[in-house]
N, C-alpha and C positions, 0 to 999 in steps of 0.2 A: 644344921649346916648343912650339911646334906643332903633334906628337902630342897632346900635355897638351889643348890647347883644345878638337881636335876628340876627345876623347875628353868632354867635359864638350858639347858639345855631346849627341855621342850621351846623355851620362847626361843629360841637363834629359829630351829627344821621347821615350830607349825606359823609364829611370821614372821619371820623375814622369812629362809629357806626356798617354801615351799608355795610362796604368794605365788610365783610364776605358773608352776601349776594346777595352783585355785581356779588362777585364767584360764587356763588353759580347757578347767576340766567345764566351766563354765562356756564357754566360745564355739564346744562339742556339743552342744546342746541345739546351737542355728549354725554357725557352720563345719562337717568333720574335715572337710582340707583345708583348710588354715589351719584347728585346733592340730593338724596329724603335718605340717607343713615341715619340722623339726627333724618327724620323723621318713619324711618326702628326700630332705636332706642326706636326713645319713641313709640312706639307700641306696643313693646319685652317690653318694663320693667313696660308696663303697664298691657297688657297681665297674667305678672310674678304676678302684685299682685293680681290683680282683682282674678288668682283661687286661694292662699294663702291668697286670704282671704274667698273662698266661703269655701276653705278644711277648715278652723280654722271654719269655721257658721255649718257646717257636726259634728266635733267634738263637737264644746258647747251643738248642739242636741243630740247627741245622748246620751251625761250626762244629759241631765232633763236639762244641766244651764242656756238655754235661756230662758228666759222670753214670752211668748206671750203673759197675760192680756195684755189690751187697759188699764190700769188705769197704769202701770206697775211704770209711773213718777207720780209724786206729780199733774204735774200739771194739769195731763189731768181727773184727779177727780173733 
């Protein structure tokens, strides 16, 4: 009973869920840039989010709305 359960898990991950990763591994041998396209997309999204966050920090700092006091939270008092 337990062996069929673990073989089912193996089938799910190896033969179903990791098929795109196998395709990327084979693609990397021919074109590195296309194989890492997903990584580049995540890097671009994170960079855009970081720049947006820094712009918002500057806006709050310019309006003196940010609290620089070390006791800004009640648990720090």
